[in-house]
Structure formats: structure tokens, C-alpha cells
C-alpha positions as CSV (number, residue, x, y, z in Angstrom):
1,M,-1.4,-16.6,6.7
2,D,2.6,-17.7,6.9
3,L,4.5,-14.6,5.9
4,Q,7.7,-16.5,6.2
5,A,6.7,-18.9,3.8
6,I,5.0,-16.3,1.2
7,N,8.2,-14.0,1.5
8,P,11.1,-14.4,3.6
9,I,12.6,-11.1,3.1
10,V,9.2,-9.4,3.8
11,Y,9.0,-11.7,7.0
12,N,12.6,-10.8,8.2
13,A,11.6,-7.0,7.8
14,W,8.6,-7.4,9.9
15,L,10.5,-9.3,12.4
16,Q,13.2,-6.9,12.6
17,R,10.6,-4.1,13.2
18,K,8.6,-6.0,15.6
19,N,11.7,-6.9,17.7
20,G,12.5,-2.9,17.8
21,G,9.4,-2.3,20.0
22,S,6.7,0.0,20.1
23,R,8.5,2.7,18.2
24,Y,8.5,0.4,15.2
25,Y,5.5,-1.9,15.5
26,T,2.0,-1.4,16.6
27,P,-0.4,-4.1,16.7
28,S,-3.7,-4.0,14.9
29,T,-7.1,-5.0,16.3
30,I,-10.4,-6.2,15.0
31,E,-12.0,-3.1,16.3
32,Q,-9.7,-0.8,14.2
33,L,-10.3,-3.0,11.1
34,Q,-14.0,-2.6,11.6
35,Q,-13.5,1.2,11.7
36,I,-11.8,1.0,8.4
37,E,-14.7,-1.2,6.9
38,D,-17.1,1.4,8.5
39,R,-15.0,4.3,6.8
40,V,-14.9,2.6,3.2
41,G,-18.6,1.2,3.5
42,C,-17.5,-2.6,2.6
43,H,-15.5,-5.8,4.1
44,L,-11.9,-5.9,3.7
45,P,-10.4,-8.8,1.8
46,A,-9.8,-11.9,3.9
47,D,-5.9,-12.1,3.3
48,F,-5.4,-8.6,4.2
49,T,-7.5,-8.7,7.4
50,E,-5.6,-12.1,8.3
51,F,-2.2,-10.0,7.7
52,M,-3.3,-7.2,9.6
53,L,-4.4,-9.3,12.7
54,K,-1.2,-11.6,12.6
55,Y,1.4,-9.0,11.5
56,S,-0.1,-5.7,11.4
57,C,2.5,-3.7,9.6
58,V,5.5,-4.1,7.6
59,A,8.3,-1.9,6.0
60,P,11.6,-2.5,4.6
61,T,14.7,-2.1,6.8
62,P,18.4,-1.7,5.7
63,K,18.8,-5.5,6.3
64,N,16.0,-6.7,4.5
65,K,15.3,-4.8,1.5
66,C,11.9,-5.4,0.0
67,S,10.7,-2.0,-1.3
68,C,10.2,-2.5,-4.9
69,F,7.8,-4.2,-7.2
70,K,6.5,-4.0,-10.7
71,V,3.7,-1.6,-11.6
72,D,1.5,-2.0,-14.9
73,Y,0.2,1.3,-16.3
74,V,-1.6,2.1,-19.5
75,T,1.7,3.3,-20.8
76,G,3.7,0.2,-19.7
77,A,5.5,-1.4,-16.9
78,K,7.7,0.6,-14.5
79,L,9.5,0.1,-11.2
80,G,7.5,1.0,-8.3
81,M,9.3,1.6,-4.9
82,I,7.7,2.6,-1.3
83,W,9.3,2.7,2.0
84,G,6.2,2.5,4.1
85,L,4.6,-0.9,2.6
86,V,1.7,-1.4,5.1
87,D,1.1,0.7,8.1
88,C,-1.0,-0.7,11.3
89,A,-4.7,-0.3,11.3
90,K,-4.5,2.9,13.5
91,S,-2.4,4.7,10.9
92,I,-4.4,3.2,7.9
93,I,-7.6,4.9,9.7
94,D,-5.6,8.2,9.7
95,A,-4.6,7.6,6.0
96,T,-8.3,7.2,5.0
97,A,-9.1,10.5,6.6
98,F,-6.2,12.3,4.9
99,Y,-6.7,11.0,1.3
100,H,-10.6,10.5,1.2
101,E,-11.4,13.9,2.6
102,T,-11.0,17.5,1.6
103,S,-8.0,19.1,3.0
104,P,-9.0,21.1,6.3
105,Y,-6.6,23.8,5.6
106,N,-6.5,24.2,1.9
107,D,-10.2,23.9,0.1
108,E,-8.5,23.8,-3.0
109,I,-7.2,20.3,-2.1
110,G,-10.2,17.7,-2.3
111,P,-10.0,14.1,-1.7
112,R,-6.8,12.5,-3.2
113,L,-8.3,9.2,-3.5
114,P,-12.0,7.7,-3.9
115,K,-13.4,5.6,-1.1
116,S,-13.1,2.6,-3.3
117,L,-9.2,2.8,-3.0
118,L,-7.8,2.0,0.6
119,P,-4.4,3.4,1.2
120,L,-2.1,1.2,3.1
121,T,0.1,4.0,4.2
122,R,0.2,7.8,4.4
123,S,3.5,8.9,3.0
124,E,2.0,12.1,1.4
125,E,3.5,11.0,-1.7
126,A,2.9,7.5,-2.8
127,A,0.9,4.6,-1.5
128,L,-0.1,1.2,-2.1
129,L,-3.8,0.8,-2.4
130,I,-6.6,-1.9,-2.1
131,D,-9.1,-1.9,-4.9
132,L,-12.6,-2.1,-3.2
133,R,-14.7,-1.7,-6.4
134,P,-16.7,-5.0,-6.9
135,E,-15.3,-5.6,-10.3
136,S,-11.8,-5.8,-9.2
137,F,-12.1,-6.2,-5.6
138,G,-8.9,-7.0,-3.8
139,N,-6.6,-6.1,-6.4
140,I,-3.4,-4.0,-5.3
141,L,-2.7,-0.8,-7.0
142,Y,-0.2,2.1,-6.8
143,H,-0.4,5.6,-6.8
144,P,3.0,7.3,-7.2
145,D,1.8,11.0,-6.4
146,L,-0.6,11.7,-3.7
147,T,0.6,15.2,-2.8
148,Y,-1.7,17.9,-3.6
149,Y,-4.2,17.1,-6.4
150,T,-7.9,16.2,-6.1
151,F,-8.6,12.8,-7.6
152,G,-10.8,13.3,-10.8
153,T,-8.8,16.3,-12.1
154,D,-6.4,16.3,-15.0
155,L,-3.5,15.9,-12.6
156,N,-4.8,13.0,-10.6
157,D,-6.9,10.5,-11.9
158,W,-7.2,6.7,-12.7
159,W,-4.5,7.2,-15.5
160,R,-2.1,7.7,-12.4
161,V,-3.0,4.5,-10.7
162,G,-1.2,1.4,-11.7
163,Y,-1.7,-2.2,-11.1
164,V,0.5,-4.3,-8.9
165,A,-1.1,-7.7,-8.0
166,P,-4.4,-9.5,-7.9
167,T,-4.5,-10.0,-4.3
168,F,-2.6,-8.6,-1.0
169,T,-0.7,-12.2,-0.7
170,D,0.4,-11.9,-4.2
171,M,1.8,-8.5,-3.5
172,L,3.6,-9.8,-0.6
173,K,5.1,-12.5,-2.7
174,E,6.6,-10.0,-5.3
175,L,8.2,-7.4,-3.0
176,N,12.0,-7.6,-3.2
177,T,15.0,-5.2,-4.1
178,E,15.3,-2.9,-7.3
179,E,17.7,-5.3,-8.8
180,V,15.8,-8.4,-8.6
181,I,12.5,-6.7,-9.6
182,C,14.3,-5.3,-12.7
183,Q,15.8,-8.5,-13.5
184,R,12.8,-10.5,-13.4
185,Y,10.7,-8.1,-15.4
186,N,13.3,-6.8,-17.7
187,L,12.8,-3.0,-16.2
188,Q,15.3,-0.4,-16.1
189,L,17.1,0.1,-13.0
190,G,16.4,3.6,-11.4
191,N,13.3,4.1,-13.6
192,Y,11.0,4.5,-10.6
193,D,7.6,6.0,-10.8
């Protein structure tokens, strides 16, 4: 995978964070990716695995704004935005526990995501997700509100999940500024979900 060729803005954001040292960048290992696969019960998409082993994590920076993307919902397209795009594998392991399990301190909060959706970050609000279901394996999805509600209830179900891209690589290609995404897809500025 050549991130610089896929999306130079995302590559520069990754490089800026990597050069910031261990406070901003943590490598991912094959053992950690195996732990994720064990947790979700299936192999991860090849392009995601390749990214994790070569680049590990990426998030926008003030110099390299790449936090926006188009999200297709049943009700139509909206602008998606997230500041933590892809965490390192260790953090994704923590995110799967956080989102896939019942809250240890509030038993009214069940799993916020099914195990078939792999969260790429844990922000407690929104997350990009890899769809691990066989019929849509590798699709990148987005959930804008992972705060409190158990998945499968009226307040948190598949209708809240939007489609972003067919693959992890395609998602990386699309990331850009709010202005570029709105212009590219004729979306309204500031109309985030």
C-alpha cells in the first residue's frame, strides 16, 4: 500500500503524527491484528491489514485536514466528519471491547455495535466501521452516535449506520476537507451527521 499515492493529504497527516513521536503515533503488530480477528471471529480485509502494519494509524491535523467524507443513509447523503479516523491496533482492541460488550458500570447500556462491525476508533461519539458481514465484507460504514444506546433498539439500529466506501482503500482516497467533499458531492456545508 502506498498511502502517498492513494491520498497525499492523508499521507501527510500520517507523517506529521508519526514524526510527533510516541505521543501521537503507535505502531501496530501482527499479534494485535490477530487479537482483533479473534475478537470478531473472522479475518480482516487485506487492505486494512496492510495499512495497519505499514502505517498503523492516522488522524487529521491542522495542517492536513482530511476528516470529512460523504455518507449515504437510507434518507440520503450527508457530510460525515470524524477527528479520529483510524486508531492503532491496540486502541482498536479497546474499542471493540467498549462497543461490543455491555457497559461494566451501567447494565442498561448493552453492546452499541454488533460484532460484525469493527470500529476503527473509540471516540464515544462517532466511528468509521469495517463491515465484516459476508455479503458486504470490507465495506466502510459510519455511525454518528455511539454514546449510550444499545444496538438493535429504536434509538440505535441499522438505520443509524451509513455507507462510506466499498473498501478501506477507497475510504482513504475519499478523505478531504469539508469544502472539497461538499463541492464534490453537492452537499450542504456544515450539515454534518
